[in-house]
Structures are given as C-alpha cells and as structure tokens.
C-alpha positions in Angstrom: 26.8 -4.0 17.5 27.0 -7.9 18.2 30.2 -9.9 17.7 28.5 -11.7 15.0 27.8 -8.7 13.0 31.4 -7.2 13.6 32.6 -10.6 12.4 30.6 -10.6 9.2 32.3 -7.5 8.1 29.5 -4.9 9.0 30.5 -1.7 10.2 30.5 -0.7 14.1 28.9 2.6 14.9 32.3 4.4 15.2 34.1 2.5 12.3 34.1 3.9 8.5 31.4 2.4 6.5 33.1 0.0 3.8 33.0 1.6 0.4 31.6 -1.4 -1.2 28.6 -1.4 1.2 28.0 2.3 0.5 28.2 1.5 -3.3 25.8 -1.3 -3.0 23.4 0.7 -1.0 23.4 4.1 -3.2 23.8 2.4 -6.9 20.6 0.6 -6.7 18.7 2.9 -4.4 19.5 5.7 -6.8 18.4 3.6 -9.6 15.1 2.7 -7.6 14.5 6.4 -6.8 15.1 7.5 -10.6 12.6 4.7 -11.7 9.8 4.9 -9.1 10.0 8.5 -7.3 11.1 11.0 -9.7 8.6 12.5 -12.1 9.4 13.5 -15.6 7.6 16.1 -17.8 7.2 14.5 -21.3 5.1 16.9 -23.4 2.1 17.5 -21.8 2.1 14.7 -19.5 3.9 13.5 -16.2 5.2 10.0 -15.6 8.0 8.3 -13.8 10.8 6.1 -15.2 8.9 2.9 -14.7 5.8 4.3 -16.1 7.7 5.5 -19.3 9.0 1.9 -19.7 5.6 0.5 -19.3 4.1 3.1 -21.8 6.9 1.9 -24.4 5.9 -1.8 -23.7 2.2 -0.9 -24.2 3.0 0.9 -27.6 5.0 -1.9 -28.7 2.5 -4.6 -28.1 -0.4 -2.3 -28.9 -3.7 -4.4 -29.9 -2.1 -7.7 -28.8 -2.1 -6.8 -25.2 -6.0 -8.1 -24.6 -5.3 -11.1 -26.1 -1.9 -11.6 -24.3 -4.2 -10.9 -21.0 -6.6 -13.4 -21.9 -4.1 -16.1 -22.6 -2.6 -15.2 -19.3 -5.8 -15.9 -17.4 -6.6 -18.9 -19.2 -3.0 -20.2 -18.3 -3.8 -19.2 -14.6 -7.1 -21.6 -14.6 -5.0 -24.3 -16.2 -2.2 -24.4 -13.9 -4.5 -23.9 -10.9 -6.7 -26.8 -12.0 -3.9 -29.2 -12.9 -2.1 -28.3 -9.2 -5.5 -28.9 -7.5 -5.8 -32.3 -9.4 -2.5 -33.8 -9.9 -0.6 -32.3 -6.8 3.0 -32.3 -8.6 5.9 -32.3 -6.5 7.0 -28.6 -7.6 3.8 -27.4 -6.2 4.0 -29.2 -2.4 5.6 -26.3 -0.8 6.9 -22.8 -1.1 6.0 -20.2 -3.6 4.2 -22.0 -6.0 2.0 -24.0 -3.4 0.6 -20.7 -2.2 0.0 -19.1 -5.7 -1.6 -22.6 -7.2 -2.9 -24.6 -4.3 -5.6 -22.3 -3.1 -9.0 -22.6 -1.5 -12.3 -23.2 -3.5 -12.9 -19.3 -3.6 -9.9 -18.4 -5.2 -10.4 -21.2 -8.0 -14.0 -20.0 -8.6 -12.8 -16.2 -9.0 -10.1 -17.5 -11.5 -12.4 -19.1 -13.5 -14.9 -16.5 -13.4 -12.0 -13.9 -14.6 -11.2 -16.3 -17.4 -14.8 -16.7 -18.3 -15.4 -12.9 -18.3 -12.1 -12.1 -20.4 -13.0 -15.0 -23.1 -16.6 -13.6 -23.4 -15.4 -10.0 -23.6 -12.6 -10.9 -26.2 -14.9 -12.7 -28.6 -17.9 -10.7 -27.7 -20.1 -13.8 -27.0 -22.7 -13.9 -24.0 -24.7 -11.3 -22.4 -24.3 -7.4 -22.8 -23.7 -6.8 -19.2 -20.5 -8.7 -19.4 -18.9 -7.8 -22.7 -20.2 -4.1 -23.0 -17.5 -1.6 -23.6 -18.1 -0.1 -20.1 -17.9 -3.4 -17.9 -15.8 -6.1 -19.3 -14.2 -3.8 -22.3 -13.1 -1.1 -19.7 -11.5 -4.3 -17.9 -9.9 -6.2 -20.9 -9.4 -3.1 -23.4 -8.4 -0.3 -21.0 -7.3 -1.5 -17.8 -5.8 -5.0 -18.5 -3.0 -3.4 -20.9 -2.0 -0.8 -18.3 -1.8 -3.6 -15.6 0.2 -6.3 -17.9 2.9 -3.6 -18.6 2.9 -1.8 -15.4 3.0 -4.8 -13.1 5.6 -6.4 -15.3 8.0 -3.6 -14.6 7.2 -3.0 -11.2 7.7 -6.7 -10.3 11.1 -6.6 -11.9 12.0 -3.5 -10.7 10.9 -3.1 -7.3 14.0 -4.8 -5.5 16.0 -1.6 -6.6 13.7 0.4 -4.1 13.2 -2.2 -1.4 16.2 -4.6 -1.1 19.1 -2.3 -0.9 18.6 -0.3 2.2 16.7 2.6 0.9 13.6 1.8 2.8 15.9 1.4 5.9 17.4 4.9 5.2 14.3 6.7 4.8 12.6 5.0 7.3 15.3 5.8 10.0 15.2 9.5 9.0 11.4 10.1 9.4 10.6 7.4 11.8 9.8 10.2 14.5 7.4 12.3 12.4 5.7 9.4 11.1 5.1 7.6 14.4 3.8 10.8 15.8 1.7 11.7 13.0 0.4 8.4 11.6 1.3 5.9 14.3 3.5 4.0 11.4 7.3 3.2 11.0 9.1 5.7 8.9 9.6 3.4 5.9 5.9 3.8 5.0 6.9 7.1 3.8 8.2 5.4 0.7 5.0 3.6 0.1 3.1 7.0 -0.1 5.7 8.4 -2.2 5.8 5.5 -4.7 2.0 6.0 -4.8 2.0 9.7 -5.4 4.7 9.7 -8.1 4.0 6.3 -9.6 0.9 4.3 -9.0 -1.4 3.1 -6.1 -1.0 -0.3 -7.0 2.8 0.0 -6.5 2.5 1.2 -3.2 0.2 -1.9 -2.2 2.7 -4.1 -3.7 5.4 -2.7 -1.6 3.3 -2.8 1.3 2.4 -6.5 0.9 6.0 -7.4 0.1 7.2 -5.6 3.3 4.5 -7.3 5.2 5.6 -10.7 4.1 9.2 -10.0 4.6 8.4 -9.0 8.4 8.9 -5.3 8.2 5.3 -4.1 8.9 3.0 -5.7 11.3 -0.7 -6.7 10.4 -2.2 -3.4 11.7 0.6 -1.2 10.0 0.1 -3.0 6.8 -3.8 -2.7 6.7 -3.3 1.0 7.5 -0.6 2.0 5.0 -2.3 -0.1 2.2 -5.7 1.5 2.8 -4.7 4.9 3.4 -1.4 5.9 1.5 -2.4 4.4 -1.8 -2.8 7.6 -3.1 -3.8 7.9 -6.9 -0.7 9.2 -9.0 -0.2 12.8 -10.2 -0.4 11.1 -13.8 -3.8 9.7 -13.1 -4.8 12.9 -11.5 -4.1 15.0 -14.4 -6.2 12.4 -16.4 -9.2 12.7 -14.1 -9.0 16.7 -14.0 -8.8 16.6 -17.9 -11.9 14.2 -18.3 -14.2 16.2 -16.0 -12.9 19.7 -17.2 -11.1 21.0 -14.5 -7.6 20.8 -15.8 -7.1 24.5 -15.2 -7.7 24.1 -11.6 -5.1 21.1 -11.2 -2.8 22.8 -8.4 -5.6 23.4 -6.1 -7.4 20.2 -6.9 -4.1 18.1 -5.9 -3.4 20.5 -2.9 -7.0 19.5 -1.6 -6.4 15.7 -2.4 -3.2 15.8 -0.4 -4.7 18.0 2.4 -7.8 15.8 2.7 -5.9 12.5 2.2 -3.5 13.2 5.0 -6.1 14.2 7.5 -7.9 11.1 6.6 -5.0 8.8 7.0 -4.2 10.5 10.4 -8.0 9.6 11.7 -8.6 6.4 9.9 -5.6 5.0 11.6 -6.6 5.5 14.9 -10.0 4.4 15.0 -11.7 1.0 14.4 -11.6 -1.3 12.3 -8.0 -0.5 11.3 -7.1 0.5 15.2 -8.1 -3.0 16.4 -5.9 -4.9 14.1 -3.4 -7.2 15.5 0.3 -6.1 15.9 1.7 -9.4 15.1 3.9 -9.7 12.4 3.7 -12.4 9.3 3.9 -15.7 11.3 6.4 -17.6 8.7 9.0 -14.6 9.4 8.0 -12.7 12.3 9.5 -9.3 12.9 12.6 -8.3 11.0 12.8 -4.6 12.0 13.7 -2.2 14.6 13.7 1.3 14.2 14.6 2.2 17.7 18.1 4.2 17.7 20.3 1.8 19.7 23.8 3.5 18.9 25.1 6.7 20.1 25.5 8.3 16.8 23.8 11.2 14.8 20.4 10.4 12.9 22.0 10.7 9.6 25.0 8.5 10.3 22.4 5.9 12.0 20.5 5.7 8.9 23.3 5.2 6.7 24.2 2.4 8.9 20.9 0.8 8.7 21.1 1.1 5.0 24.5 -0.4 4.2 23.6 -3.2 6.6 20.7 -4.0 4.7 22.7 -3.5 1.3 25.4 -5.9 2.5 23.0 -8.7 3.2 20.7 -7.9 -0.2 20.3 -10.9 -2.6 23.0 -11.6 -5.4 22.1 -11.2 -9.1 21.1 -14.9 -9.4 18.7 -14.6 -6.5 17.2 -11.4 -7.5 16.4 -12.5 -10.9 14.5 -15.6 -9.3 12.7 -13.2 -7.2 11.7 -11.0 -10.1 10.5 -14.2 -12.1 8.4 -15.4 -9.1 7.0 -12.0 -8.7 5.8 -11.8 -12.3 4.3 -15.0 -12.3 2.5 -14.3 -8.8 1.0 -10.9 -10.3 0.1 -12.3 -13.7 -1.2 -15.7 -12.8 -2.8 -15.0 -9.3 -3.5 -11.3 -9.1 -4.8 -10.4 -12.6 -7.5 -13.0 -12.8 -8.8 -11.6 -9.2 -8.5 -8.1 -10.6 -10.7 -9.0 -13.7 -13.4 -11.2 -12.0 -13.9 -8.4 -8.9 -13.5 -5.6 -11.6 -16.0 -6.8 -13.8 -18.6 -7.7 -11.2 -18.3 -4.3 -9.6 -18.6 -2.5 -12.9 -21.7 -4.9 -13.9 -23.4 -3.7 -10.4 -22.5 -0.1 -11.0 -23.8 0.3 -14.9 -26.6 -2.4 -14.8 -28.1 -2.0 -11.5 -29.8 0.6 -9.6 -27.6 -0.7 -6.3 -25.5 2.6 -6.3 -28.4 4.8 -6.8 -30.3 3.3 -4.1 -27.1 3.5 -1.7 -26.4 7.1 -2.5 -29.9 8.3 -1.4 -28.4 9.5 2.2 -25.8 11.3 0.3 -28.4 13.7 -1.2 -29.3 15.7 2.2 -25.4 15.6 3.3 -24.4 17.4 -0.2 -27.3 19.7 0.3 -25.9 20.5 3.6 -22.4 21.1 2.3 -23.8 23.3 -0.1 -23.0 21.1 -3.3 -25.1 22.2 -6.3 -26.9 19.4 -8.1 -26.8 17.1 -5.2 -29.2 14.5 -6.8 -27.2 13.9 -9.7 -23.9 14.2 -7.6 -25.0 11.7 -5.0 -24.2 8.2 -6.8 -20.8 9.5 -8.0 -19.9 10.0 -4.2 -20.2 6.1 -3.6 -19.7 4.5 -7.0 -15.7 5.1 -6.7 -16.0 1.8 -4.5 -16.2 -0.1 -7.9 -13.6 1.8 -9.7 -11.6 5.1 -9.3 -12.7 6.2 -12.7 -16.3 5.6 -12.4 -17.0 9.1 -10.3 -15.4 11.2 -13.0 -17.6 9.3 -15.6 -20.6 10.4 -13.8 -19.5 13.7 -13.1 -19.3 14.8 -16.7 -23.1 15.1 -17.1 -22.9 17.8 -14.3 -23.0 21.4 -15.1 -21.6 22.9 -11.8 -18.0 23.1 -11.7 -17.8 23.1 -7.9 -19.6 19.8 -8.1 -17.2 18.3 -10.5 -14.3 19.8 -8.4 -15.7 18.1 -5.3 -16.4 14.8 -6.9 -13.1 14.7 -8.6 -11.3 15.3 -5.5 -13.1 12.9 -3.5 -12.7 10.1 -5.8 -8.8 10.6 -5.3 -9.3 10.4 -1.6 -11.3 7.4 -1.2 -8.7 5.0 -2.2 -10.4 1.6 -2.1 -12.0 0.4 -4.9 -12.5 -3.2 -6.1 -11.4 -3.1 -9.7 -7.7 -2.7 -8.6 -6.6 -1.9 -5.2 -9.4 -4.0 -3.0 -8.7 -7.1 -5.4 -4.8 -6.7 -4.7 -5.6 -6.5 -1.0 -7.8 -9.3 -0.9 -5.4 -11.7 -2.9 -2.4 -10.6 -0.6 -1.3 -12.0 2.9 -2.1 -8.4 4.6 -4.9 -9.4 7.2 -7.9 -7.3 6.0 -11.2 -8.6 5.1 -13.9 -7.3 2.6 -16.3 -5.9 5.2 -13.3 -3.9 6.6 -12.5 -2.2 3.1 -16.1 -1.3 2.9 -16.0 0.4 6.4 -12.7 2.0 5.5 -14.2 3.2 2.1 -17.0 4.8 3.9 -15.0 6.2 6.8 -12.8 7.9 4.3 -15.6 9.4 2.3 -17.0 10.8 5.6 -14.0 12.4 6.4 -12.6 13.7 3.2 -15.9 15.1 1.6 -16.9 17.9 4.2 -12.9 18.8 4.2 -13.1 19.0 0.4 -16.3 20.9 0.5 -14.8 23.5 3.0 -11.7 24.1 0.9 -13.6 24.4 -2.5 -16.0 27.0 -1.1 -13.6 28.8 1.1 -10.4 28.9 -1.2 -11.3 28.3 -4.9 -14.9 29.0 -5.8 
C-alpha cells in the first residue's frame, strides 16, 4: 500500500476496513445484483429486476413505442447533421464529439436507419423494407424492447460496475478464469449478466469496461463475442416457439456446455488470439488482478472492492453518467441497430443468399445424422442476421431432434447483426465486421457437433 493511498483514507491490508467504505460497496452492489443477476419467477416466465422494470415501462407506453423509436432516430439524424454542418462548441470535444462528429459511413447508417423506420411506420415504399418480417420486426418487435431495456440498463448499470462488485468477483474467480479462458475474473460478471438478463447488457458492460481501462483489446473482443449468452427468458421464448418447451432443461444444459467449450477454444485461436493486448489509449490500463498483499483471498477481494467503492462517482456524477449513457445508446446505437438489422433481415427473407451459403451444411448435417438436413441447413447460418430467425425456420421442420439442434445452435452462435453485431461495431472495442463473420462460423463449427452428440447420446 502506497503512502498516498494510506493518506487518502483507504485501508491497508491489515487495518480494519472502514464501515462507510464497506457500506458504499455493499449497498449499491446488492442493488445491482438484485437488478441484473437474480432471476425471478413471475407466473410462467422468468425475468430479472431490470427486465421487470423494462416490461412495466413497455406496458405503460404500449403502442406509442414505435412512434417514440421513430422520433429518436430522426433526432439522431438531425443532431448528427447539425454537428457536422455547424460544429457547435459543445460538440468540439468529449462525449458529444465522439457521439455526433462521426465519419461518413456512420452518418449514412443513421440516415438509413431513420429512412427505414419512417418507411415502416407509415407503410410507404417497397415491401421488402416495410414487411412485417423485416422492418416490422425491427420497429414493432425489437425497437420497443430495446428502448425500454436500454433505458434502464444505461441508468442502472453503475450499481453493478462502479461500486466494487466487479473487483470483488474478479479477484475471487481470477485464477479459474485465467486458466480456463485466459481472461480476467471480472468477465464472470459479463457472462452472468448475459445469462440472467440479456446478451446486450453483457456487451454494454464489456464496452464500458474496455473504455474505462479494465479490459484490453483482446479480452474485450473475446468476452463480447463469447460471453454474450442469450438470457434464460429469451431461451424460454425460443423453446416455446419451436415446440420443445418440455425439453427446456436438457436444451439449456446443452447450450451452456457447448457454449463454454466454444469460449475456451475460440479465445485461443485466430482471429481473437491475434488481438492486441493494448488497452484503450485515452485511459490506459486501470486494473491489476495480481495479489500484491499477504492476506487471504476473500479479504484481498474485499479490499479491492472497497477501494473502488471509496473512489466511486458521487450522485451528481452518476446522474450525468446515466444521462450520457442514455443519449449515447438512443441516438447513436439504435439507428445503427435498425439499419443493420433491417438490411440483414431483407437479405434473409427476400434473397436466396443464406440458402446458397448453407449448401455446404447439408452434408455436414447428414454426417451428424440430423433428420431433414436440407430444410435445416439455412437455419444453421441465418442466425447471423438475427438470433430468432433460426427458430422461425425451424417451425416448419417435423423432426423434434432437428428443432432441438437448431434451437441450441442459435443460442450458442451469439454473433447476430440485428443487435449484438451492431452494438460491437458501434463500440470502441477493436473488432471488425469480417472478424465477427469468422467468429460466428467458428462457433457454429465447434458447437454444432457437440450439440448433435449430446442430443443423440442423452436426450433422443
């Protein structure tokens, strides 16, 4: 412990931890855990605290949400064009410059997203944009969920990441996560937040941790593409949709086993293994999980947590951070999600692209003894456009085993452009589109044989 740390009031390794530091760690962290990591059984559904709040807001706003989404996207375009043309003083540096003084490609994507949403809302223009299964999915199904979910995620995430909980868990599980995944222990929080809440929440946490200097470029890329597991709630939706809800326990067990094996392998091979270990340049490395004090693991983890809590932002700074997060997500992320998601769905629904690409999968499925291989093949790759599309295609397949395999595979591929892919491309995490394609294919190649083996051996 340095002199400056001791002078600032932080406890040394042998001194008692100040009660106010302990409470400042415990109270917000418990709130964060209750909101993001603890599932609740509500009737027939499973959800988390933040999800219940989002559902409540969604019910309250109801049919107004598509119109709100359209207004948000139009505001994004208006503010972006104003900043590019007028160059106001408030957007010359800092957060607002990063958000709105963007390159030409991002301006085009925001314009495209706004055009798609206006066309879909007013049902004008070509059907391939306005159809219920392309633009309609994005505007009427996905946008309301994202608006409400991201609103509460942006406001409430600080409870989970700013008051020492990441440090506490990161120190506790540092060794197994380093050995198994070659990742820092705090990445366990990303995985848990994804499993219990939403894969997008996991990616948001990862992006923030990278921009704050707690993950390097390789770690952030690996975590975002391998730990953004679909939530239990979404998994229940998929199993019900494809008619295998009676197999939910073996289904989710298969998803977890195959997903963890894929994470171990993909993290250690190109392109992710070749990623730089450099930290985000504006902040540099802000973490050390190596134990530097001669105390037990639990006390060391508690010391790390209370030190972070002691330096946590005050109420005013937290409110400012929450507002910036909301503005960033609503005005820069949602337009990108809408543009990329609509384009991906158009390619999937109105072109034979995924059917052509899936031809090599037919003999693979036949080798794995998957019935109806010809019908199932497109469902193995269409998940790159949207995670729910494989389930849509699977409903036309009679074989329960095949529907089981497709449903499991769609949950383990993880990289889909209508949401996760768009969020990653917009973030500061150093990952390119072609790398997302490769990771998707690698995860497909690794998990499909495992899923097929487990289905044949244990469940069918």
